[in-house]
FIKE-997452 format. One line per 4 residues: number of its first residue (from 1); their letters; for each residue x, y negated, z negated of N, C-alpha, C. Coordinates in pm, 1 decimal, decimal comma, m for minus. Layout:
BEGIN
NUM) A) X Y Z X Y Z X Y Z; ...
END
This chain:
BEGIN
1) XXXX) 8201,2 604,3 m5693,6 8082,1 634,5 m5617,4 7959,3 634,1 m5707,8; 7975,3 689,5 m5829,8 7863,6 693,2 m5922,6 7826,6 553,6 m5968,2; 7926,2 466,2 m5982,2 7899,6 329,4 m6026,0 7825,2 252,5 m5916,9; 7861,7 275,0 m5792,1 7795,3 206,9 m5680,7 7651,0 253,4 m5669,7
5) XXXX) 7629,1 383,3 m5682,9 7494,3 439,2 m5675,3 7408,5 390,0 m5791,6; 7464,0 386,6 m5912,2 7391,1 338,1 m6028,5 7360,0 189,2 m6013,0; 7455,0 112,8 m5959,2 7433,8 m30,6 m5936,3 7323,8 m54,4 m5833,2; 7319,5 28,9 m5729,0 7215,6 15,2 m5626,4 7078,5 47,2 m5683,9
9) XXXX) 7069,1 148,1 m5770,1 6941,2 184,4 m5832,0 6893,1 72,6 m5923,7; 6984,6 15,9 m6002,6 6947,9 m93,2 m6093,7 6905,0 m216,7 m6014,3; 6976,7 m246,5 m5906,9 6942,9 m363,8 m5825,0 6806,2 m344,6 m5758,4; 6780,2 m224,2 m5709,7 6651,7 m198,0 m5645,1 6537,3 m205,2 m5745,7
13) XXXX) 6559,2 m156,9 m5866,2 6452,4 m160,1 m5966,1 6425,3 m302,8 m6013,7; 6528,6 m386,4 m6021,6 6506,0 m525,2 m6063,1 6433,9 m604,3 m5954,3; 6458,2 m571,3 m5827,3 6388,1 m640,5 m5718,9 6243,0 m593,7 m5707,5; 6216,6 m468,0 m5740,0 6081,0 m414,4 m5729,6 5998,7 m445,3 m5853,5
17) XXXX) 6059,2 m481,9 m5961,9 5988,5 m505,3 m6087,3 5883,6 m616,8 m6076,5; 5911,7 m731,2 m6010,5 5808,8 m834,6 m6002,0 5683,1 m786,9 m5928,1; 5696,8 m694,8 m5835,7 5580,0 m644,7 m5763,2 5490,1 m563,1 m5855,0; 5545,5 m495,5 m5952,5 5466,8 m413,3 m6043,3 5429,2 m487,0 m6172,3
21) XXXX) 5477,9 m608,0 m6188,2 5455,9 m679,3 m6313,7 5311,5 m727,1 m6328,3; 5246,1 m769,4 m6218,9 5110,9 m823,3 m6228,1 5013,5 m721,7 m6172,0; 4916,5 m684,2 m6248,4 4811,0 m594,9 m6201,1 4678,6 m665,7 m6221,7; 4616,0 m709,4 m6111,9 4489,1 m781,2 m6121,7 4371,5 m684,8 m6123,5
25) XXXX) 4257,7 m736,2 m6164,7 4134,7 m657,9 m6166,4 4048,2 m697,7 m6047,2; 3983,9 m600,0 m5986,8 3894,4 m626,4 m5874,3 3767,1 m688,7 m5928,1; 3732,0 m804,8 m5874,8 3613,5 m875,9 m5921,3 3493,4 m843,8 m5832,5; 3509,7 m851,5 m5699,8 3400,4 m824,7 m5606,7 3458,8 m783,1 m5472,5
29) XXXX) 3379,1 m709,8 m5394,8 3420,4 m665,7 m5261,7 3317,1 m713,3 m5159,7; 3364,7 m749,2 m5042,3 3277,6 m800,1 m4937,0 3311,0 m730,3 m4806,1; 3207,7 m706,3 m4723,7 3225,3 m653,3 m4589,0 3199,1 m765,4 m4489,6; 3267,5 m759,3 m4376,3 3248,3 m857,3 m4269,8 3137,5 m803,8 m4178,9
33) XXXX) 3024,1 m874,6 m4170,6 2906,2 m831,0 m4096,4 2880,4 m927,8 m3980,8; 2853,6 m873,0 m3860,2 2822,0 m954,3 m3743,6 2672,5 m982,8 m3740,1; 2636,3 m1109,9 m3730,5 2497,0 m1151,6 m3717,3 2478,8 m1196,9 m3572,8; 2392,3 m1129,4 m3495,6 2376,4 m1166,1 m3354,7 2308,6 m1302,3 m3337,6
37) XXXX) 2320,1 m1355,5 m3218,9 2259,8 m1485,1 m3187,1 2107,4 m1473,6 m3191,6; 2041,7 m1584,1 m3224,3 1895,5 m1587,1 m3224,0 1848,2 m1675,4 m3109,0; 1738,2 m1634,5 m3047,4 1685,2 m1704,3 m2931,4 1539,0 m1739,7 m2954,2; 1494,9 m1847,2 m2891,5 1353,0 m1879,7 m2886,7 1309,2 m1866,4 m2740,9
41) XXXX) 1189,3 m1815,7 m2721,1 1137,6 m1791,8 m2587,0 1019,3 m1883,4 m2562,4; 1018,6 m1944,8 m2446,1 904,2 m2028,4 m2408,7 853,5 m1983,5 m2271,9; 721,3 m1994,9 m2251,9 658,6 m1956,1 m2125,8 618,7 m2080,9 m2048,4; 639,9 m2076,4 m1917,6 599,9 m2185,3 m1828,9 506,0 m2128,3 m1723,5
45) XXXX) 390,4 m2189,4 m1709,8 291,3 m2143,8 m1613,8 338,7 m2172,3 m1471,7; 343,9 m2068,2 m1389,1 383,4 m2083,4 m1248,5 258,5 m2090,5 m1161,3; 164,2 m1995,1 m1184,7 41,4 m1993,7 m1106,8 m73,6 m1954,8 m1200,3; m179,1 m2033,2 m1201,1 m294,0 m2006,4 m1287,4 m372,0 m1885,6 m1234,9
49) XXXX) m447,0 m1821,9 m1324,9 m531,2 m1709,9 m1285,4 m644,0 m1760,1 m1195,8; m677,5 m1678,9 m1095,5 m785,5 m1718,3 m1006,3 m847,9 m1594,3 m941,8; m966,7 m1612,1 m886,0 m1040,1 m1505,1 m819,0 m1066,0 m1547,9 m675,3; m1047,6 m1454,6 m583,4 m1067,3 m1484,3 m440,7 m1149,8 m1374,3 m376,0
53) XXXX) m1218,8 m1413,2 m270,6 m1288,6 m1316,3 m186,4 m1200,2 m1287,8 m66,1; m1183,6 m1156,4 m35,7 m1104,0 m1117,3 80,6 m1180,4 m1013,6 161,1; m1149,5 m1011,6 288,0 m1212,1 m914,8 378,0 m1115,9 m797,3 394,0; m1157,6 m676,6 345,4 m1072,2 m556,9 352,3 m1156,1 m437,9 395,9
57) XXXX) m1109,9 m370,0 497,8 m1175,3 m246,2 540,9 m1321,2 m262,3 577,6; m1356,5 m372,4 635,1 m1492,4 m394,6 680,5 m1588,3 m443,0 574,2; m1540,8 m479,9 459,2 m1629,8 m532,4 355,7 m1564,3 m646,7 280,7; m1644,3 m723,9 211,4 m1594,8 m834,5 129,9 m1558,6 m780,8 m8,2
61) XXXX) m1441,1 m817,8 m57,8 m1392,1 m768,6 m185,7 m1354,9 m889,2 m271,6; m1400,7 m886,9 m397,1 m1366,4 m993,1 m491,4 m1242,6 m947,1 m568,6; m1132,6 m1022,7 m560,2 m1004,9 m984,8 m621,8 m965,5 m1090,2 m724,0; m924,2 m1040,6 m840,9 m879,0 m1130,0 m947,6 m726,0 m1125,0 m953,7
65) XXXX) m663,1 m1239,0 m949,3 m518,6 m1250,3 m962,5 m487,4 m1307,2 m1101,4; m409,1 m1236,4 m1184,3 m378,1 m1287,2 m1318,2 m279,0 m1403,8 m1311,5; m268,4 m1473,9 m1423,0 m175,2 m1587,1 m1431,6 m31,2 m1535,9 m1425,5; 56,3 m1617,3 m1369,3 197,9 m1582,7 m1358,5 276,5 m1682,7 m1442,9
69) XXXX) 357,3 m1629,6 m1532,4 438,5 m1712,1 m1621,8 586,4 m1682,0 m1600,8; 668,9 m1780,6 m1627,1 813,6 m1761,6 m1626,3 862,3 m1783,9 m1768,7; 936,9 m1686,6 m1822,6 990,9 m1698,7 m1958,1 1132,8 m1753,2 m1951,4; 1164,0 m1842,6 m2042,9 1301,4 m1892,4 m2052,0 1346,5 m1881,0 m2197,2
73) XXXX) 1466,6 m1831,1 m2214,5 1524,4 m1813,2 m2348,0 1619,9 m1927,3 m2378,3; 1611,6 m1977,3 m2501,4 1700,4 m2083,4 m2547,7 1769,7 m2035,8 m2674,1; 1901,6 m2047,8 m2678,4 1977,3 m2003,6 m2795,5 1958,6 m2102,3 m2910,5; 1912,9 m2049,6 m3026,5 1895,7 m2133,2 m3145,1 2023,7 m2137,9 m3226,5
77) XXXX) 2081,5 m2021,1 m3254,9 2208,3 m2015,4 m3327,6 2299,1 m1914,4 m3259,1; 2426,6 m1941,5 m3258,4 2523,3 m1850,1 m3199,0 2550,5 m1733,9 m3292,8; 2602,0 m1625,5 m3237,7 2640,2 m1512,0 m3320,4 2759,9 m1548,3 m3406,9; 2765,1 m1491,9 m3528,2 2873,1 m1525,9 m3620,5 2890,8 m1413,6 m3722,4
81) XXXX) 3000,4 m1418,7 m3793,3 3028,0 m1322,3 m3899,9 2991,6 m1382,9 m4034,7; 2941,4 m1297,7 m4125,0 2914,4 m1339,5 m4262,3 2977,3 m1237,6 m4356,1; 3008,8 m1281,6 m4476,8 3062,2 m1192,0 m4580,1 2945,7 m1146,8 m4666,3; 2922,6 m1015,0 m4669,4 2812,9 m959,6 m4747,7 2869,5 m873,8 m4859,4
85) XXXX) 2818,7 m895,3 m4979,5 2868,5 m822,0 m5095,1 2842,8 m672,8 m5074,3; 2943,3 m591,3 m5105,9 2935,1 m447,3 m5083,8 2999,2 m374,6 m5199,7; 2966,9 m247,4 m5217,3 3034,3 m169,7 m5321,9 3181,8 m152,3 m5287,8; 3267,3 m157,5 m5387,1 3411,2 m142,8 m5366,4 3445,1 3,9 m5341,1
89) X) 3539,8 24,0 m5253,0 3582,0 160,0 m5219,8 3703,7 198,5 m5299,3
END
C-alpha cells in the first residue's frame, strides 16, 4: 500500500512539474473597452420661415412662423471593442 501511494505521489509530481517549470514575466496588461458608434447629423429644410397676417379676436395679428427642419442621423462607424493599456492587477 505504501509503495502504491508513493508511486502515485511521484507520478503526480512528474506530471505537474512541466506546469511549474516555466514562469513568464508580465510585459503589459490591456482592458477590453467598448467604443460606441459615431453618427453624423444633417438637417433638411421642410418649411421655410415666414410671416403671415391673421384675423384673431376682431383684430389683425402679424404672426411669425419659424423654419421647420428634419434631422437625420447617419452612422459613420459602428461600435467596436479596443484594447487599451491598463495597470496590471
